[in-house]
N, C-alpha and C positions, 0 to 999 in steps of 0.2 A: 104678731105680724105688725101691729101698730108701732111697736118698739123700733123697727128698722125702716119705717117709711120715710123718715127724715133723710135717709141716704139717697133718696130720689130727688132731693132739692137740686136746683141748678148748680150751685157751687160744688156739691158733692158729685154730681154727674160730671162736671168738668174735671174734678180730681180723678174719677174713675177712668175717664177717657184719656187723660194725661198719663196715668200709670200704664194703661193698656198700650197706648201708642209707644211709650218709652220702652216697655217690655218687648214688644214686637220688634222695634228698631234694634234693640240690643241683641236679641236672639238672632236676627238677620245679620248683624255685624259679626257675631260670633261664628255663624255659618260661613260667611265670606272669609273670615280669617282662617277658618279650618281649611277651606278650599285653597287659600294662598299657601298654607303650610304644605299641602299635598303637591302643589305646583313646584314649590322649592325643595322637594324631596325630603320632607319631614323636618322642616326647620323648627327647632324646639321653641324659639322665640315666638313664632307665629302660633304654635299650639298653645303656648302660655297666654297669648293675647286672646285666643278664642275662649279659653276657660275664664279669662278675666271678664270678658263681656257677659258670659253666662252667670258669673258670680255677681256682676252688677245687676243683672236682671233679678236674681234671687234676692238681693238686698233691697231692691225697689219694691218687690212684692212683699217682702217681710215688713218693711216700713209702712206700706199701705195697710197691711193687716193690723199693725200696731195702732195706726191712726184711727182706723175704723173701730177697733176694740176699745180704745180710750174714749172715743166719742160715745159709744154705746154705754160704757160705764158712767160717764158724766151725765148722760141723759137719764140713766136709771137712778142716779142719786138726786137729780133735780126733780123727778116726777113723784118720788115717794110722798104720800100724803102725811101731813103732820097731825099726829094724834093729840088729844087733849092732855094725855099723861106726860107727853114729852115736855121738857123744860123750855121755856121761852128763850129764843136766841139772845145772847147778851152782846153788848158792844165790846169789841176786842180792846184789850188794854194797850196803852201806849208802850212801845218797846224802847227802852233807854238806849240800847246800842245802835239804834238807827240814826241818832243825831249826836253831834259832838258835845260833850259836857266838859266844861273847864274844870281842871282839878281844883279841889278846895284847899288842899294844903299847899302852902307857899314854900319854895325851897329855902334852905337855911341861908340867911343873909350874912352869916359870919365867914363864909368861904371867900377869901380874897380873890381867887381866880375868877369865881363866878361874878363877884361884884365888878371886877375889872372888865370882864366880857360884856356884862349888861351895860356898863357905862360906855363901852365902845359902840355897842349897838344903838344906844340912845343918841350918841354923837352922829352916827351915820344917818339915823332918822331925821335929826335936825338939819343935816346937810342936804338931804333930799327935799325937805320942805322949802328950802331957800330958792 
């Protein structure tokens, strides 16, 4: 029971109220759309809209269940006691792909097209500095 008491915190209660209010609103909109379909003698478009509102409700409830389940799993992982036999947590290693690393090998300078292009770029850079 203690495991789920955090779901009664104010921010979680606000989420529960929001999901319930959105669900009730979407169900009522679906019922209204169903009624409009009957008034228009079976309009397929209105029936589709009615089912669409109910599908939105199902999706909102599904996502709410997923959020609560993920929070419960995260709390279960955070609460587990650390035993003495467990290895000490280590500092994560720096990942090289997260930052740009200049290439170490330089392009072949014997290529005349590349040399001409680099000279052109250098000239443009000098013109910008003036």
